[in-house]
N, CA, C and O of each residue as an XYZ file, in Angstrom:
340
protein
N       1.186    144.720     32.415
C       0.011    143.990     32.021
C      -1.018    144.869     31.316
O      -1.783    144.382     30.484
N      -1.041    146.152     31.641
C      -2.055    147.069     31.015
C      -1.940    147.165     29.527
O      -2.909    147.511     28.851
N      -0.774    146.865     28.994
C      -0.596    146.957     27.533
C      -1.014    145.687     26.744
O      -0.922    145.613     25.518
N      -1.478    144.694     27.540
C      -1.922    143.480     26.923
C      -3.147    143.755     26.012
O      -4.091    144.421     26.438
N      -3.129    143.242     24.756
C      -4.218    143.538     23.801
C      -5.578    142.965     24.269
O      -6.617    143.555     23.974
N      -5.586    141.835     24.987
C      -6.810    141.299     25.469
C      -7.438    142.232     26.468
O      -8.635    142.505     26.378
N      -6.685    142.724     27.404
C      -7.168    143.644     28.407
C      -7.672    144.949     27.757
O      -8.686    145.512     28.172
N      -6.963    145.401     26.759
C      -7.375    146.608     25.984
C      -8.750    146.362     25.328
O      -9.620    147.231     25.395
N      -8.951    145.219     24.711
C     -10.205    144.923     24.037
C     -11.329    144.800     25.057
O     -12.450    145.239     24.800
N     -11.042    144.211     26.203
C     -12.072    144.116     27.254
C     -12.472    145.514     27.748
O     -13.646    145.754     28.032
N     -11.531    146.411     27.851
C     -11.787    147.771     28.298
C     -12.697    148.488     27.243
O     -13.622    149.217     27.602
N     -12.402    148.256     25.935
C     -13.269    148.854     24.892
C     -14.664    148.261     24.916
O     -15.648    148.978     24.731
N     -14.759    146.961     25.142
C     -16.082    146.325     25.251
C     -16.856    146.888     26.429
O     -18.072    147.050     26.331
N     -16.200    147.190     27.536
C     -16.847    147.720     28.684
C     -17.346    149.165     28.375
O     -18.473    149.498     28.740
N     -16.573    149.981     27.745
C     -16.938    151.354     27.376
C     -18.083    151.347     26.413
O     -18.912    152.256     26.437
N     -18.160    150.319     25.536
C     -19.262    150.240     24.579
C     -20.496    149.630     25.166
O     -21.509    149.530     24.475
N     -20.463    149.209     26.428
C     -21.641    148.660     27.054
C     -21.938    147.236     26.673
O     -23.046    146.744     26.886
N     -20.914    146.545     26.090
C     -21.149    145.189     25.615
C     -20.594    144.163     26.591
O     -20.497    142.988     26.235
N     -20.219    144.559     27.824
C     -19.602    143.627     28.735
C     -20.313    143.730     30.058
O     -20.480    144.829     30.585
N     -20.747    142.580     30.623
C     -21.313    142.474     31.967
C     -20.185    142.020     32.958
O     -19.340    141.188     32.628
N     -20.219    142.588     34.130
C     -19.207    142.243     35.117
C     -19.869    141.702     36.403
O     -20.834    142.278     36.906
N     -19.351    140.632     36.899
C     -19.869    140.093     38.150
C     -20.831    138.891     37.940
O     -21.359    138.655     36.853
N     -21.016    138.160     39.044
C     -21.816    136.914     38.923
C     -23.283    137.180     38.564
O     -23.806    136.510     37.674
N     -23.965    138.121     39.213
C     -25.377    138.395     38.958
C     -25.629    138.906     37.512
O     -26.469    138.348     36.806
N     -24.918    139.944     37.078
C     -25.139    140.388     35.676
C     -24.820    139.328     34.624
O     -25.531    139.195     33.628
N     -23.767    138.592     34.851
C     -23.334    137.617     33.903
C     -24.394    136.423     33.889
O     -24.738    135.911     32.823
N     -24.874    136.019     35.073
C     -25.865    135.032     35.169
C     -27.173    135.433     34.478
O     -27.814    134.627     33.805
N     -27.534    136.658     34.660
C     -28.770    137.194     34.033
C     -28.635    137.199     32.490
O     -29.565    136.839     31.768
N     -27.483    137.605     32.031
C     -27.217    137.649     30.575
C     -27.256    136.247     29.985
O     -27.816    136.039     28.908
N     -26.679    135.311     30.664
C     -26.769    133.919     30.214
C     -28.131    133.317     30.191
O     -28.500    132.617     29.248
N     -28.909    133.594     31.258
C     -30.278    133.101     31.327
C     -31.141    133.713     30.248
O     -32.049    133.062     29.731
N     -30.872    134.936     29.909
C     -31.624    135.703     28.815
C     -31.097    135.274     27.475
O     -31.653    135.673     26.451
N     -30.041    134.472     27.431
C     -29.395    134.039     26.191
C     -28.884    135.223     25.354
O     -28.932    135.214     24.124
N     -28.389    136.247     26.080
C     -27.773    137.393     25.423
C     -26.270    137.317     25.424
O     -25.619    138.107     24.741
N     -25.676    136.363     26.193
C     -24.267    136.244     26.333
C     -23.744    135.473     25.124
O     -24.428    134.611     24.573
N     -22.462    135.820     24.707
C     -21.813    135.109     23.660
C     -20.693    134.208     24.206
O     -20.439    133.122     23.686
N     -20.026    134.695     25.279
C     -19.010    133.933     25.937
C     -18.884    134.429     27.361
O     -19.134    135.600     27.648
N     -18.477    133.494     28.288
C     -18.303    133.885     29.651
C     -16.818    133.777     29.943
O     -16.181    132.780     29.604
N     -16.287    134.770     30.550
C     -14.820    134.727     30.853
C     -14.598    134.670     32.354
O     -15.301    135.320     33.128
N     -13.636    133.903     32.739
C     -13.304    133.600     34.148
C     -11.930    134.022     34.514
O     -11.006    133.809     33.729
N     -11.733    134.611     35.661
C     -10.407    134.980     36.093
C      -9.573    133.772     36.450
O     -10.163    132.762     36.834
N      -8.265    133.781     36.361
C      -7.411    132.685     36.614
C      -7.443    132.253     38.051
O      -7.285    131.068     38.342
N      -7.644    133.182     38.962
C      -7.621    132.884     40.429
C      -8.996    132.818     40.997
O      -9.166    133.087     42.187
N      -9.980    132.482     40.232
C     -11.407    132.349     40.700
C     -11.479    131.115     41.605
O     -10.745    130.147     41.407
N     -12.358    131.159     42.582
C     -12.576    130.102     43.564
C     -13.235    128.906     42.851
O     -13.829    129.082     41.787
N     -13.141    127.737     43.399
C     -13.844    126.617     42.851
C     -15.333    126.754     42.735
O     -15.941    126.225     41.804
N     -15.932    127.461     43.674
C     -17.381    127.682     43.628
C     -17.714    128.627     42.418
O     -18.705    128.402     41.724
N     -16.921    129.631     42.184
C     -17.127    130.531     41.062
C     -16.928    129.792     39.781
O     -17.665    130.027     38.823
N     -15.955    128.898     39.715
C     -15.790    128.021     38.543
C     -16.984    127.193     38.227
O     -17.401    127.080     37.074
N     -17.547    126.601     39.277
C     -18.713    125.739     39.110
C     -19.916    126.590     38.610
O     -20.640    126.172     37.707
N     -20.108    127.747     39.190
C     -21.182    128.654     38.726
C     -20.938    129.095     37.288
O     -21.888    129.204     36.513
N     -19.725    129.343     36.927
C     -19.406    129.770     35.577
C     -19.824    128.667     34.564
O     -20.421    128.939     33.522
N     -19.483    127.433     34.924
C     -19.822    126.259     34.045
C     -21.402    126.111     33.950
O     -21.947    125.766     32.902
N     -22.068    126.384     35.067
C     -23.485    126.311     35.117
C     -24.093    127.410     34.238
O     -25.008    127.148     33.457
N     -23.580    128.651     34.369
C     -24.051    129.760     33.474
C     -23.879    129.445     32.037
O     -24.767    129.693     31.221
N     -22.712    128.886     31.705
C     -22.444    128.519     30.329
C     -23.315    127.467     29.797
O     -23.674    127.474     28.619
N     -23.680    126.516     30.676
C     -24.627    125.503     30.230
C     -26.046    126.081     30.105
O     -26.757    125.769     29.151
N     -26.438    126.879     31.018
C     -27.795    127.486     30.975
C     -28.006    128.324     29.757
O     -29.076    128.288     29.149
N     -26.972    129.105     29.378
C     -27.142    129.950     28.251
C     -26.605    129.381     26.925
O     -26.648    130.029     25.880
N     -26.111    128.169     27.015
C     -25.571    127.495     25.849
C     -24.445    128.287     25.227
O     -24.390    128.452     24.008
N     -23.525    128.790     26.082
C     -22.417    129.595     25.628
C     -21.089    128.965     26.114
O     -21.067    128.202     27.080
N     -20.049    129.288     25.458
C     -18.691    128.833     25.750
C     -18.201    129.630     26.933
O     -18.498    130.822     27.003
N     -17.450    129.036     27.898
C     -16.762    129.801     28.934
C     -15.326    129.430     28.894
O     -14.939    128.289     28.640
N     -14.494    130.512     29.173
C     -13.052    130.410     29.026
C     -12.403    130.965     30.258
O     -12.943    131.894     30.860
N     -11.262    130.440     30.667
C     -10.449    130.931     31.756
C      -9.409    131.905     31.168
O      -8.664    131.541     30.258
N      -9.366    133.057     31.657
C      -8.326    134.057     31.193
C      -7.050    133.906     32.052
O      -7.111    133.417     33.179
N      -5.955    134.310     31.531
C      -4.664    134.221     32.245
C      -4.460    135.434     33.188
O      -3.327    135.705     33.586
N      -5.508    136.148     33.540
C      -5.412    137.332     34.388
C      -6.098    137.061     35.734
O      -7.041    136.276     35.832
N      -5.577    137.755     36.780
C      -6.217    137.611     38.058
C      -7.422    138.522     38.166
O      -7.652    139.382     37.315
N      -8.185    138.319     39.227
C      -9.396    139.155     39.494
C      -8.980    140.600     39.622
O      -9.656    141.491     39.106
N      -7.899    140.839     40.288
C      -7.453    142.228     40.494
C      -7.043    142.886     39.212
O      -7.382    144.047     38.982
N      -6.313    142.173     38.355
C      -5.910    142.756     37.037
C      -7.172    143.079     36.219
O      -7.264    144.151     35.621
N      -8.124    142.169     36.194
C      -9.341    142.408     35.439
C     -10.108    143.628     35.983
O     -10.555    144.483     35.219
N     -10.249    143.690     37.321
C     -10.971    144.796     37.934
C     -10.288    146.089     37.671
O     -10.937    147.082     37.342
N      -8.957    146.107     37.812
C      -8.208    147.377     37.599
C      -8.357    147.840     36.165
O      -8.500    149.040     35.928
N      -8.330    146.957     35.226
C      -8.436    147.324     33.804
C      -9.855    147.816     33.489
O     -10.025    148.726     32.678
N     -10.853    147.233     34.111
C     -12.237    147.562     33.819
C     -12.859    148.659     34.699
O     -14.030    149.012     34.552
N     -12.032    149.185     35.618
C     -12.491    150.305     36.375
C     -13.390    150.005     37.560
O     -14.283    150.787     37.884
N     -13.152    148.862     38.212
C     -13.909    148.502     39.384
C     -13.049    147.537     40.246
O     -11.896    147.265     39.914
N     -13.623    147.037     41.338
C     -12.942    146.186     42.195
C     -12.643    144.857     41.601
O     -12.924    144.676     40.416
N     -12.097    143.901     42.313
C     -11.802    142.528     41.827
C     -13.043    141.908     41.160
O     -14.150    141.991     41.692
N     -12.848    141.312     40.035
C     -13.939    140.827     39.217
C     -13.546    139.389     38.653
O     -12.551    139.259     37.940
N     -14.321    138.370     38.981
C     -13.993    137.040     38.593
C     -14.674    136.590     37.332
O     -14.137    135.757     36.602
N     -15.871    137.134     37.052
C     -16.653    136.726     35.883
C     -16.992    137.930     34.970
O     -17.368    139.006     35.435
N     -16.841    137.694     33.664
C     -17.175    138.705     32.669
C     -18.026    138.059     31.622
O     -18.437    138.718     30.667
């Protein structure tokens, strides 16, 4: 899974400082209208999915579900499990 181009691009965005990880930073970016898209892990809980939709609506941004688990995203991005990007 580490050779997946999407994961590679997410890693590059993280290194460039263009990616927020976790509920609080993603929510803050959406409220400040700095977010372009919100990404959700495939195995996110229903509560996290609801919050993701709310963040997308608050920031007027698109939110998408990725085909990767929280663990895969966290491992690729250099931190623990991460449901929202």
